[in-house]
All heavy atoms as a GROMACS GRO file, in nm:
protein
  582
    1MET      N    1   0.084  -0.118   0.000
    1MET     CA    2   0.000   0.000   0.000
    1MET      C    3   0.088   0.124   0.000
    1MET      O    4   0.182   0.137   0.077
    1MET     CB    5  -0.090  -0.001   0.123
    1MET     CG    6  -0.190   0.110   0.126
    1MET     SD    7  -0.308   0.082   0.255
    1MET     CE    8  -0.309   0.240   0.330
    2SER      N    9   0.058   0.216  -0.086
    2SER     CA   10   0.136   0.338  -0.101
    2SER      C   11   0.082   0.447  -0.008
    2SER      O   12  -0.035   0.449   0.025
    2SER     CB   13   0.128   0.384  -0.246
    2SER     OG   14   0.200   0.503  -0.262
    3ALA      N   15   0.172   0.536   0.031
    3ALA     CA   16   0.131   0.648   0.116
    3ALA      C   17   0.040   0.741   0.037
    3ALA      O   18   0.051   0.752  -0.085
    3ALA     CB   19   0.254   0.723   0.165
    4ALA      N   20  -0.050   0.808   0.107
    4ALA     CA   21  -0.148   0.896   0.042
    4ALA      C   22  -0.080   1.009  -0.035
    4ALA      O   23  -0.124   1.047  -0.143
    4ALA     CB   24  -0.243   0.953   0.146
    5TRP      N   25   0.030   1.063   0.019
    5TRP     CA   26   0.098   1.172  -0.049
    5TRP      C   27   0.162   1.126  -0.178
    5TRP      O   28   0.168   1.201  -0.275
    5TRP     CB   29   0.200   1.240   0.043
    5TRP     CG   30   0.301   1.150   0.106
    5TRP    CD1   31   0.292   1.087   0.226
    5TRP    CD2   32   0.428   1.112   0.052
    5TRP    NE1   33   0.403   1.012   0.251
    5TRP    CE2   34   0.489   1.027   0.145
    5TRP    CE3   35   0.496   1.142  -0.064
    5TRP    CZ2   36   0.614   0.970   0.125
    5TRP    CZ3   37   0.620   1.086  -0.084
    5TRP    CH2   38   0.678   1.002   0.009
    6LYS      N   39   0.208   0.999  -0.182
    6LYS     CA   40   0.264   0.946  -0.307
    6LYS      C   41   0.154   0.926  -0.410
    6LYS      O   42   0.172   0.957  -0.528
    6LYS     CB   43   0.332   0.811  -0.282
    6LYS     CG   44   0.473   0.819  -0.238
    6LYS     CD   45   0.533   0.680  -0.236
    6LYS     CE   46   0.675   0.684  -0.191
    6LYS     NZ   47   0.734   0.551  -0.183
    7THR      N   48   0.040   0.875  -0.365
    7THR     CA   49  -0.072   0.852  -0.454
    7THR      C   50  -0.122   0.983  -0.513
    7THR      O   51  -0.163   0.989  -0.629
    7THR     CB   52  -0.187   0.782  -0.377
    7THR    OG1   53  -0.136   0.664  -0.316
    7THR    CG2   54  -0.300   0.746  -0.469
    8ALA      N   55  -0.115   1.091  -0.435
    8ALA     CA   56  -0.159   1.222  -0.481
    8ALA      C   57  -0.057   1.287  -0.574
    8ALA      O   58  -0.082   1.394  -0.628
    8ALA     CB   59  -0.186   1.312  -0.362
    9GLY      N   60   0.060   1.226  -0.589
    9GLY     CA   61   0.161   1.280  -0.679
    9GLY      C   62   0.250   1.385  -0.615
    9GLY      O   63   0.311   1.465  -0.685
   10LEU      N   64   0.258   1.387  -0.482
   10LEU     CA   65   0.341   1.484  -0.411
   10LEU      C   66   0.472   1.419  -0.367
   10LEU      O   67   0.475   1.300  -0.338
   10LEU     CB   68   0.269   1.535  -0.286
   10LEU     CG   69   0.139   1.612  -0.306
   10LEU    CD1   70   0.074   1.638  -0.173
   10LEU    CD2   71   0.167   1.741  -0.379
   11SER      N   72   0.576   1.500  -0.360
   11SER     CA   73   0.698   1.452  -0.298
   11SER      C   74   0.680   1.462  -0.147
   11SER      O   75   0.590   1.534  -0.099
   11SER     CB   76   0.818   1.536  -0.343
   11SER     OG   77   0.808   1.666  -0.288
   12TYR      N   78   0.762   1.395  -0.073
   12TYR     CA   79   0.750   1.400   0.072
   12TYR      C   80   0.774   1.542   0.123
   12TYR      O   81   0.703   1.590   0.211
   12TYR     CB   82   0.849   1.303   0.138
   12TYR     CG   83   0.834   1.299   0.288
   12TYR    CD1   84   0.724   1.239   0.347
   12TYR    CD2   85   0.928   1.359   0.371
   12TYR    CE1   86   0.708   1.237   0.484
   12TYR    CE2   87   0.914   1.357   0.508
   12TYR     CZ   88   0.804   1.296   0.564
   12TYR     OH   89   0.788   1.294   0.700
   13ASN      N   90   0.871   1.611   0.065
   13ASN     CA   91   0.900   1.749   0.106
   13ASN      C   92   0.780   1.840   0.081
   13ASN      O   93   0.747   1.925   0.163
   13ASN     CB   94   1.023   1.804   0.034
   13ASN     CG   95   1.150   1.744   0.088
   13ASN    OD1   96   1.154   1.696   0.200
   13ASN    ND2   97   1.254   1.747   0.007
   14ARG      N   98   0.716   1.825  -0.034
   14ARG     CA   99   0.598   1.908  -0.065
   14ARG      C  100   0.484   1.875   0.030
   14ARG      O  101   0.413   1.965   0.076
   14ARG     CB  102   0.556   1.884  -0.210
   14ARG     CG  103   0.446   1.972  -0.255
   14ARG     CD  104   0.495   2.115  -0.266
   14ARG     NE  105   0.383   2.199  -0.301
   14ARG     CZ  106   0.363   2.320  -0.253
   14ARG    NH1  107   0.450   2.375  -0.173
   14ARG    NH2  108   0.258   2.389  -0.287
   15TYR      N  109   0.464   1.746   0.060
   15TYR     CA  110   0.361   1.703   0.154
   15TYR      C  111   0.383   1.766   0.291
   15TYR      O  112   0.290   1.821   0.352
   15TYR     CB  113   0.362   1.550   0.165
   15TYR     CG  114   0.288   1.495   0.284
   15TYR    CD1  115   0.149   1.495   0.288
   15TYR    CD2  116   0.357   1.443   0.392
   15TYR    CE1  117   0.081   1.444   0.397
   15TYR    CE2  118   0.290   1.392   0.502
   15TYR     CZ  119   0.152   1.393   0.504
   15TYR     OH  120   0.085   1.343   0.612
   16ILE      N  121   0.506   1.765   0.340
   16ILE     CA  122   0.538   1.824   0.470
   16ILE      C  123   0.515   1.975   0.467
   16ILE      O  124   0.464   2.033   0.563
   16ILE     CB  125   0.684   1.791   0.510
   16ILE    CG1  126   0.696   1.642   0.540
   16ILE    CG2  127   0.729   1.872   0.629
   16ILE    CD1  128   0.613   1.594   0.656
   17ALA      N  129   0.550   2.041   0.357
   17ALA     CA  130   0.529   2.185   0.346
   17ALA      C  131   0.381   2.220   0.353
   17ALA      O  132   0.342   2.315   0.422
   17ALA     CB  133   0.591   2.237   0.216
   18VAL      N  134   0.299   2.144   0.284
   18VAL     CA  135   0.154   2.169   0.286
   18VAL      C  136   0.097   2.143   0.425
   18VAL      O  137   0.020   2.224   0.478
   18VAL     CB  138   0.083   2.081   0.180
   18VAL    CG1  139  -0.069   2.088   0.197
   18VAL    CG2  140   0.124   2.123   0.040
   19ALA      N  141   0.138   2.033   0.486
   19ALA     CA  142   0.088   2.001   0.620
   19ALA      C  143   0.131   2.107   0.722
   19ALA      O  144   0.052   2.148   0.808
   19ALA     CB  145   0.139   1.863   0.663
   20SER      N  146   0.253   2.155   0.711
   20SER     CA  147   0.303   2.257   0.802
   20SER      C  148   0.224   2.386   0.787
   20SER      O  149   0.190   2.452   0.886
   20SER     CB  150   0.451   2.285   0.777
   20SER     OG  151   0.527   2.170   0.799
   21ARG      N  152   0.196   2.423   0.663
   21ARG     CA  153   0.120   2.545   0.638
   21ARG      C  154  -0.020   2.535   0.698
   21ARG      O  155  -0.071   2.630   0.757
   21ARG     CB  156   0.111   2.571   0.487
   21ARG     CG  157   0.058   2.707   0.455
   21ARG     CD  158   0.059   2.739   0.305
   21ARG     NE  159   0.157   2.667   0.228
   21ARG     CZ  160   0.128   2.593   0.121
   21ARG    NH1  161   0.005   2.584   0.077
   21ARG    NH2  162   0.224   2.530   0.055
   22VAL      N  163  -0.083   2.419   0.685
   22VAL     CA  164  -0.217   2.399   0.741
   22VAL      C  165  -0.214   2.412   0.892
   22VAL      O  166  -0.300   2.478   0.952
   22VAL     CB  167  -0.273   2.261   0.698
   22VAL    CG1  168  -0.398   2.226   0.775
   22VAL    CG2  169  -0.300   2.260   0.548
   23VAL      N  170  -0.115   2.352   0.956
   23VAL     CA  171  -0.104   2.360   1.102
   23VAL      C  172  -0.081   2.504   1.146
   23VAL      O  173  -0.144   2.553   1.239
   23VAL     CB  174   0.007   2.267   1.155
   23VAL    CG1  175   0.034   2.293   1.302
   23VAL    CG2  176  -0.031   2.122   1.134
   24ARG      N  177   0.009   2.575   1.078
   24ARG     CA  178   0.036   2.715   1.114
   24ARG      C  179  -0.088   2.802   1.102
   24ARG      O  180  -0.114   2.886   1.186
   24ARG     CB  181   0.147   2.772   1.026
   24ARG     CG  182   0.284   2.728   1.066
   24ARG     CD  183   0.390   2.804   0.987
   24ARG     NE  184   0.506   2.720   0.976
   24ARG     CZ  185   0.544   2.654   0.865
   24ARG    NH1  186   0.476   2.670   0.754
   24ARG    NH2  187   0.649   2.579   0.866
   25ARG      N  188  -0.165   2.780   0.997
   25ARG     CA  189  -0.286   2.861   0.976
   25ARG      C  190  -0.396   2.830   1.077
   25ARG      O  191  -0.488   2.910   1.094
   25ARG     CB  192  -0.339   2.841   0.835
   25ARG     CG  193  -0.251   2.907   0.731
   25ARG     CD  194  -0.307   2.889   0.594
   25ARG     NE  195  -0.220   2.953   0.495
   25ARG     CZ  196  -0.238   2.944   0.365
   25ARG    NH1  197  -0.338   2.875   0.316
   25ARG    NH2  198  -0.156   3.004   0.283
   26SER      N  199  -0.390   2.715   1.141
   26SER     CA  200  -0.493   2.678   1.238
   26SER      C  201  -0.465   2.732   1.378
   26SER      O  202  -0.551   2.722   1.466
   26SER     CB  203  -0.507   2.526   1.244
   26SER     OG  204  -0.392   2.468   1.303
   27LEU      N  205  -0.349   2.791   1.400
   27LEU     CA  206  -0.314   2.843   1.532
   27LEU      C  207  -0.383   2.975   1.560
   27LEU      O  208  -0.426   3.045   1.469
   27LEU     CB  209  -0.162   2.861   1.541
   27LEU     CG  210  -0.076   2.736   1.528
   27LEU    CD1  211   0.070   2.776   1.519
   27LEU    CD2  212  -0.099   2.644   1.645
   28LYS      N  213  -0.389   3.010   1.688
   28LYS     CA  214  -0.442   3.141   1.726
   28LYS      C  215  -0.347   3.248   1.674
   28LYS      O  216  -0.230   3.223   1.646
   28LYS     CB  217  -0.455   3.151   1.877
   28LYS     CG  218  -0.564   3.061   1.931
   28LYS     CD  219  -0.579   3.079   2.080
   28LYS     CE  220  -0.688   2.989   2.132
   28LYS     NZ  221  -0.704   2.999   2.276
   29GLU      N  222  -0.398   3.371   1.664
   29GLU     CA  223  -0.327   3.481   1.598
   29GLU      C  224  -0.184   3.500   1.646
   29GLU      O  225  -0.092   3.505   1.565
   29GLU     CB  226  -0.407   3.610   1.615
   29GLU     CG  227  -0.352   3.728   1.537
   29GLU     CD  228  -0.370   3.714   1.387
   29GLU    OE1  229  -0.456   3.636   1.344
   29GLU    OE2  230  -0.295   3.780   1.314
   30ASP      N  231  -0.162   3.513   1.776
   30ASP     CA  232  -0.027   3.541   1.826
   30ASP      C  233   0.069   3.426   1.799
   30ASP      O  234   0.182   3.446   1.756
   30ASP     CB  235  -0.029   3.577   1.975
   30ASP     CG  236  -0.097   3.471   2.060
   30ASP    OD1  237  -0.174   3.390   2.005
   30ASP    OD2  238  -0.072   3.469   2.182
   31ALA      N  239   0.024   3.304   1.820
   31ALA     CA  240   0.109   3.188   1.794
   31ALA      C  241   0.130   3.167   1.644
   31ALA      O  242   0.237   3.125   1.600
   31ALA     CB  243   0.048   3.063   1.855
   32ARG      N  244   0.029   3.200   1.564
   32ARG     CA  245   0.039   3.184   1.420
   32ARG      C  246   0.146   3.275   1.362
   32ARG      O  247   0.227   3.234   1.277
   32ARG     CB  248  -0.096   3.216   1.354
   32ARG     CG  249  -0.094   3.196   1.203
   32ARG     CD  250  -0.227   3.231   1.140
   32ARG     NE  251  -0.270   3.366   1.169
   32ARG     CZ  252  -0.226   3.476   1.106
   32ARG    NH1  253  -0.135   3.465   1.010
   32ARG    NH2  254  -0.271   3.596   1.137
   33ILE      N  255   0.152   3.398   1.407
   33ILE     CA  256   0.251   3.493   1.355
   33ILE      C  257   0.393   3.443   1.385
   33ILE      O  258   0.481   3.446   1.298
   33ILE     CB  259   0.226   3.633   1.414
   33ILE    CG1  260   0.096   3.688   1.357
   33ILE    CG2  261   0.342   3.726   1.383
   33ILE    CD1  262   0.047   3.814   1.426
   34ILE      N  263   0.415   3.397   1.506
   34ILE     CA  264   0.547   3.345   1.545
   34ILE      C  265   0.582   3.222   1.461
   34ILE      O  266   0.694   3.209   1.410
   34ILE     CB  267   0.550   3.314   1.696
   34ILE    CG1  268   0.536   3.443   1.776
   34ILE    CG2  269   0.678   3.240   1.733
   34ILE    CD1  270   0.509   3.421   1.923
   35ALA      N  271   0.486   3.132   1.444
   35ALA     CA  272   0.511   3.009   1.369
   35ALA      C  273   0.536   3.038   1.221
   35ALA      O  274   0.621   2.974   1.158
   35ALA     CB  275   0.393   2.914   1.384
   36GLU      N  276   0.466   3.136   1.165
   36GLU     CA  277   0.487   3.169   1.024
   36GLU      C  278   0.626   3.226   1.001
   36GLU      O  279   0.688   3.201   0.898
   36GLU     CB  280   0.380   3.267   0.976
   36GLU     CG  281   0.247   3.200   0.951
   36GLU     CD  282   0.140   3.296   0.903
   36GLU    OE1  283   0.164   3.418   0.899
   36GLU    OE2  284   0.031   3.246   0.870
   37ARG      N  285   0.677   3.303   1.096
   37ARG     CA  286   0.814   3.355   1.083
   37ARG      C  287   0.916   3.241   1.082
   37ARG      O  288   1.015   3.247   1.012
   37ARG     CB  289   0.845   3.451   1.197
   37ARG     CG  290   0.778   3.583   1.181
   37ARG     CD  291   0.826   3.681   1.285
   37ARG     NE  292   0.732   3.791   1.295
   37ARG     CZ  293   0.691   3.845   1.408
   37ARG    NH1  294   0.738   3.802   1.523
   37ARG    NH2  295   0.605   3.943   1.407
   38ARG      N  296   0.891   3.140   1.164
   38ARG     CA  297   0.983   3.025   1.167
   38ARG      C  298   0.975   2.944   1.040
   38ARG      O  299   1.069   2.875   1.002
   38ARG     CB  300   0.949   2.934   1.286
   38ARG     CG  301   1.005   2.978   1.416
   38ARG     CD  302   0.996   2.866   1.518
   38ARG     NE  303   0.867   2.801   1.517
   38ARG     CZ  304   0.773   2.816   1.611
   38ARG    NH1  305   0.793   2.894   1.711
   38ARG    NH2  306   0.659   2.752   1.602
   39GLY      N  307   0.861   2.948   0.972
   39GLY     CA  308   0.841   2.868   0.852
   39GLY      C  309   0.907   2.923   0.728
   39GLY      O  310   0.916   2.855   0.627
   40VAL      N  311   0.954   3.045   0.733
   40VAL     CA  312   1.019   3.106   0.617
   40VAL      C  313   1.164   3.058   0.611
   40VAL      O  314   1.235   3.061   0.709
   40VAL     CB  315   1.015   3.261   0.627
   40VAL    CG1  316   1.093   3.324   0.515
   40VAL    CG2  317   0.871   3.309   0.628
   41SER      N  318   1.202   3.014   0.494
   41SER     CA  319   1.341   2.969   0.479
   41SER      C  320   1.400   3.029   0.352
   41SER      O  321   1.330   3.054   0.254
   41SER     CB  322   1.349   2.817   0.472
   41SER     OG  323   1.280   2.770   0.360
   42GLU      N  324   1.527   3.054   0.357
   42GLU     CA  325   1.598   3.106   0.242
   42GLU      C  326   1.711   3.008   0.209
   42GLU      O  327   1.807   2.997   0.284
   42GLU     CB  328   1.655   3.244   0.273
   42GLU     CG  329   1.549   3.347   0.301
   42GLU     CD  330   1.606   3.481   0.340
   42GLU    OE1  331   1.728   3.503   0.323
   42GLU    OE2  332   1.530   3.563   0.390
   43LEU      N  333   1.694   2.937   0.102
   43LEU     CA  334   1.795   2.839   0.061
   43LEU      C  335   1.869   2.890  -0.062
   43LEU      O  336   1.809   2.945  -0.154
   43LEU     CB  337   1.729   2.705   0.030
   43LEU     CG  338   1.655   2.640   0.146
   43LEU    CD1  339   1.586   2.513   0.098
   43LEU    CD2  340   1.751   2.608   0.258
   44ARG      N  341   1.998   2.870  -0.060
   44ARG     CA  342   2.082   2.908  -0.173
   44ARG      C  343   2.164   2.787  -0.215
   44ARG      O  344   2.192   2.700  -0.134
   44ARG     CB  345   2.174   3.023  -0.134
   44ARG     CG  346   2.099   3.147  -0.098
   44ARG     CD  347   2.193   3.260  -0.068
   44ARG     NE  348   2.114   3.374  -0.024
   44ARG     CZ  349   2.151   3.456   0.070
   44ARG    NH1  350   2.265   3.439   0.131
   44ARG    NH2  351   2.074   3.557   0.104
   45PHE      N  352   2.201   2.786  -0.340
   45PHE     CA  353   2.285   2.677  -0.389
   45PHE      C  354   2.380   2.730  -0.495
   45PHE      O  355   2.359   2.839  -0.550
   45PHE     CB  356   2.199   2.563  -0.445
   45PHE     CG  357   2.135   2.596  -0.577
   45PHE    CD1  358   2.195   2.554  -0.695
   45PHE    CD2  359   2.017   2.668  -0.584
   45PHE    CE1  360   2.138   2.586  -0.817
   45PHE    CE2  361   1.959   2.698  -0.706
   45PHE     CZ  362   2.019   2.657  -0.822
   46ALA      N  363   2.482   2.653  -0.521
   46ALA     CA  364   2.577   2.686  -0.626
   46ALA      C  365   2.620   2.556  -0.694
   46ALA      O  366   2.640   2.455  -0.628
   46ALA     CB  367   2.699   2.758  -0.570
   47LYS      N  368   2.632   2.561  -0.823
   47LYS     CA  369   2.677   2.445  -0.900
   47LYS      C  370   2.829   2.452  -0.910
   47LYS      O  371   2.886   2.555  -0.942
   47LYS     CB  372   2.615   2.448  -1.038
   47LYS     CG  373   2.643   2.324  -1.118
   47LYS     CD  374   2.568   2.328  -1.249
   47LYS     CE  375   2.593   2.202  -1.328
   47LYS     NZ  376   2.520   2.204  -1.456
   48TRP      N  377   2.893   2.340  -0.880
   48TRP     CA  378   3.039   2.333  -0.886
   48TRP      C  379   3.080   2.260  -1.014
   48TRP      O  380   3.027   2.155  -1.046
   48TRP     CB  381   3.092   2.257  -0.765
   48TRP     CG  382   3.082   2.335  -0.639
   48TRP    CD1  383   2.970   2.363  -0.568
   48TRP    CD2  384   3.189   2.396  -0.569
   48TRP    NE1  385   2.999   2.438  -0.457
   48TRP    CE2  386   3.134   2.459  -0.455
   48TRP    CE3  387   3.325   2.405  -0.590
   48TRP    CZ2  388   3.212   2.529  -0.364
   48TRP    CZ3  389   3.402   2.474  -0.498
   48TRP    CH2  390   3.345   2.536  -0.387
   49GLU      N  391   3.176   2.319  -1.086
   49GLU     CA  392   3.230   2.255  -1.206
   49GLU      C  393   3.382   2.269  -1.205
   49GLU      O  394   3.434   2.378  -1.181
   49GLU     CB  395   3.174   2.322  -1.332
   49GLU     CG  396   3.026   2.294  -1.352
   49GLU     CD  397   2.976   2.354  -1.484
   49GLU    OE1  398   3.058   2.378  -1.574
   49GLU    OE2  399   2.855   2.375  -1.493
   50ASN      N  400   3.449   2.159  -1.227
   50ASN     CA  401   3.596   2.156  -1.231
   50ASN      C  402   3.659   2.215  -1.106
   50ASN      O  403   3.758   2.289  -1.111
   50ASN     CB  404   3.648   2.230  -1.355
   50ASN     CG  405   3.599   2.167  -1.483
   50ASN    OD1  406   3.586   2.045  -1.491
   50ASN    ND2  407   3.572   2.248  -1.582
   51GLY      N  408   3.599   2.189  -0.992
   51GLY     CA  409   3.654   2.234  -0.864
   51GLY      C  410   3.631   2.381  -0.833
   51GLY      O  411   3.686   2.432  -0.736
   52LYS      N  412   3.548   2.448  -0.913
   52LYS     CA  413   3.521   2.590  -0.889
   52LYS      C  414   3.372   2.611  -0.868
   52LYS      O  415   3.289   2.556  -0.940
   52LYS     CB  416   3.570   2.675  -1.006
   52LYS     CG  417   3.720   2.669  -1.022
   52LYS     CD  418   3.767   2.767  -1.126
   52LYS     CE  419   3.920   2.755  -1.134
   52LYS     NZ  420   3.976   2.860  -1.213
   53GLN      N  421   3.343   2.696  -0.770
   53GLN     CA  422   3.204   2.725  -0.739
   53GLN      C  423   3.146   2.822  -0.841
   53GLN      O  424   3.206   2.923  -0.874
   53GLN     CB  425   3.193   2.786  -0.599
   53GLN     CG  426   3.052   2.820  -0.558
   53GLN     CD  427   3.045   2.876  -0.417
   53GLN    OE1  428   3.144   2.880  -0.346
   53GLN    NE2  429   2.929   2.922  -0.379
   54GLY      N  430   3.027   2.788  -0.889
   54GLY     CA  431   2.958   2.877  -0.981
   54GLY      C  432   2.880   2.984  -0.906
   54GLY      O  433   2.899   3.006  -0.786
   55GLU      N  434   2.792   3.050  -0.976
   55GLU     CA  435   2.711   3.158  -0.919
   55GLU      C  436   2.617   3.104  -0.811
   55GLU      O  437   2.553   3.001  -0.828
   55GLU     CB  438   2.629   3.223  -1.030
   55GLU     CG  439   2.539   3.333  -0.984
   55GLU     CD  440   2.449   3.384  -1.096
   55GLU    OE1  441   2.462   3.339  -1.210
   55GLU    OE2  442   2.365   3.470  -1.065
   56VAL      N  443   2.609   3.174  -0.699
   56VAL     CA  444   2.518   3.137  -0.592
   56VAL      C  445   2.380   3.190  -0.626
   56VAL      O  446   2.364   3.308  -0.660
   56VAL     CB  447   2.565   3.194  -0.456
   56VAL    CG1  448   2.466   3.162  -0.346
   56VAL    CG2  449   2.702   3.140  -0.421
   57LYS      N  450   2.279   3.101  -0.621
   57LYS     CA  451   2.142   3.139  -0.659
   57LYS      C  452   2.046   3.106  -0.547
   57LYS      O  453   2.069   3.014  -0.470
   57LYS     CB  454   2.099   3.062  -0.784
   57LYS     CG  455   2.183   3.088  -0.905
   57LYS     CD  456   2.133   3.006  -1.021
   57LYS     CE  457   2.220   3.023  -1.144
   57LYS     NZ  458   2.175   2.939  -1.255
   58GLU      N  459   1.937   3.182  -0.541
   58GLU     CA  460   1.828   3.152  -0.449
   58GLU      C  461   1.752   3.032  -0.504
   58GLU      O  462   1.722   3.027  -0.624
   58GLU     CB  463   1.734   3.270  -0.436
   58GLU     CG  464   1.794   3.392  -0.371
   58GLU     CD  465   1.806   3.378  -0.220
   58GLU    OE1  466   1.728   3.302  -0.160
   58GLU    OE2  467   1.895   3.442  -0.164
   59LEU      N  468   1.719   2.936  -0.419
   59LEU     CA  469   1.650   2.816  -0.464
   59LEU      C  470   1.513   2.848  -0.521
   59LEU      O  471   1.476   2.796  -0.627
   59LEU     CB  472   1.638   2.716  -0.348
   59LEU     CG  473   1.579   2.581  -0.384
   59LEU    CD1  474   1.667   2.511  -0.485
   59LEU    CD2  475   1.562   2.495  -0.262
   60ASN      N  476   1.436   2.934  -0.457
   60ASN     CA  477   1.302   2.966  -0.505
   60ASN      C  478   1.307   3.034  -0.642
   60ASN      O  479   1.228   3.004  -0.730
   60ASN     CB  480   1.228   3.056  -0.406
   60ASN     CG  481   1.189   2.982  -0.281
   60ASN    OD1  482   1.176   2.861  -0.280
   60ASN    ND2  483   1.169   3.056  -0.174
   61ASP      N  484   1.400   3.127  -0.661
   61ASP     CA  485   1.414   3.195  -0.789
   61ASP      C  486   1.452   3.097  -0.900
   61ASP      O  487   1.398   3.103  -1.010
   61ASP     CB  488   1.518   3.306  -0.780
   61ASP     CG  489   1.478   3.417  -0.684
   61ASP    OD1  490   1.358   3.428  -0.653
   61ASP    OD2  491   1.568   3.493  -0.642
   62ALA      N  492   1.544   3.007  -0.870
   62ALA     CA  493   1.588   2.909  -0.970
   62ALA      C  494   1.474   2.813  -1.005
   62ALA      O  495   1.457   2.776  -1.121
   62ALA     CB  496   1.708   2.831  -0.918
   63ALA      N  497   1.394   2.774  -0.905
   63ALA     CA  498   1.282   2.684  -0.930
   63ALA      C  499   1.177   2.751  -1.018
   63ALA      O  500   1.124   2.689  -1.111
   63ALA     CB  501   1.221   2.638  -0.799
   64LEU      N  502   1.147   2.877  -0.991
   64LEU     CA  503   1.049   2.949  -1.073
   64LEU      C  504   1.099   2.966  -1.216
   64LEU      O  505   1.022   2.951  -1.311
   64LEU     CB  506   1.020   3.086  -1.011
   64LEU     CG  507   0.941   3.085  -0.881
   64LEU    CD1  508   0.932   3.225  -0.823
   64LEU    CD2  509   0.802   3.027  -0.902
   65ALA      N  510   1.227   2.995  -1.233
   65ALA     CA  511   1.283   3.009  -1.366
   65ALA      C  512   1.279   2.877  -1.442
   65ALA      O  513   1.248   2.874  -1.562
   65ALA     CB  514   1.427   3.060  -1.357
   66ALA      N  515   1.307   2.767  -1.373
   66ALA     CA  516   1.303   2.635  -1.438
   66ALA      C  517   1.161   2.599  -1.478
   66ALA      O  518   1.138   2.540  -1.586
   66ALA     CB  519   1.361   2.530  -1.343
   67GLN      N  520   1.063   2.631  -1.394
   67GLN     CA  521   0.923   2.603  -1.427
   67GLN      C  522   0.879   2.684  -1.547
   67GLN      O  523   0.810   2.633  -1.636
   67GLN     CB  524   0.833   2.634  -1.308
   67GLN     CG  525   0.844   2.535  -1.196
   67GLN     CD  526   0.762   2.574  -1.074
   67GLN    OE1  527   0.703   2.682  -1.070
   67GLN    NE2  528   0.758   2.488  -0.974
   68ALA      N  529   0.917   2.812  -1.552
   68ALA     CA  530   0.882   2.897  -1.666
   68ALA      C  531   0.945   2.845  -1.794
   68ALA      O  532   0.881   2.842  -1.900
   68ALA     CB  533   0.927   3.041  -1.639
   69ALA      N  534   1.070   2.801  -1.786
   69ALA     CA  535   1.139   2.747  -1.903
   69ALA      C  536   1.072   2.618  -1.950
   69ALA      O  537   1.056   2.595  -2.071
   69ALA     CB  538   1.285   2.722  -1.872
   70ALA      N  539   1.031   2.534  -1.856
   70ALA     CA  540   0.965   2.408  -1.892
   70ALA      C  541   0.829   2.435  -1.958
   70ALA      O  542   0.792   2.368  -2.055
   70ALA     CB  543   0.947   2.322  -1.768
   71LYS      N  544   0.755   2.533  -1.908
   71LYS     CA  545   0.626   2.567  -1.969
   71LYS      C  546   0.646   2.622  -2.109
   71LYS      O  547   0.569   2.590  -2.200
   71LYS     CB  548   0.553   2.670  -1.882
   71LYS     CG  549   0.490   2.610  -1.759
   71LYS     CD  550   0.413   2.716  -1.681
   71LYS     CE  551   0.356   2.657  -1.554
   71LYS     NZ  552   0.283   2.758  -1.476
   72ALA      N  553   0.746   2.708  -2.126
   72ALA     CA  554   0.773   2.765  -2.257
   72ALA      C  555   0.814   2.656  -2.356
   72ALA      O  556   0.772   2.658  -2.472
   72ALA     CB  557   0.881   2.871  -2.247
   73GLU      N  558   0.894   2.562  -2.311
   73GLU     CA  559   0.938   2.452  -2.396
   73GLU      C  560   0.822   2.361  -2.433
   73GLU      O  561   0.812   2.313  -2.545
   73GLU     CB  562   1.048   2.373  -2.327
   73GLU     CG  563   1.114   2.269  -2.412
   73GLU     CD  564   1.227   2.201  -2.340
   73GLU    OE1  565   1.322   2.269  -2.302
   73GLU    OE2  566   1.218   2.077  -2.320
   74ALA      N  567   0.731   2.337  -2.337
   74ALA     CA  568   0.617   2.250  -2.360
   74ALA      C  569   0.518   2.312  -2.458
   74ALA      O  570   0.454   2.241  -2.536
   74ALA     CB  571   0.547   2.217  -2.229
   75SER      N  572   0.504   2.444  -2.454
   75SER     CA  573   0.407   2.510  -2.542
   75SER      C  574   0.464   2.531  -2.683
   75SER      O  575   0.389   2.560  -2.776
   75SER     CB  576   0.364   2.643  -2.482
   75SER     OG  577   0.474   2.732  -2.476
   76ALA      N  578   0.595   2.519  -2.698
   76ALA     CA  579   0.657   2.540  -2.831
   76ALA      C  580   0.645   2.420  -2.920
   76ALA      O  581   0.609   2.316  -2.895
   76ALA     CB  582   0.804   2.574  -2.812
   0.00000   0.00000   0.00000
């Protein structure tokens, strides 16, 4: 038997993000504000080639750019 999140086509990380957001939104106002601040993350990455670090990019920005490129490629 497969997990419900797998059946729904979600990755485990996406499933946890959705569940966390639901829990944060269900809290009372003061606790919700504190929890939402903790939920914000800023991830950066860099691609290494030939032992040298490439440009450091924000993960969210890179993901949005990749999605836009994939949509443009699919519609072409």
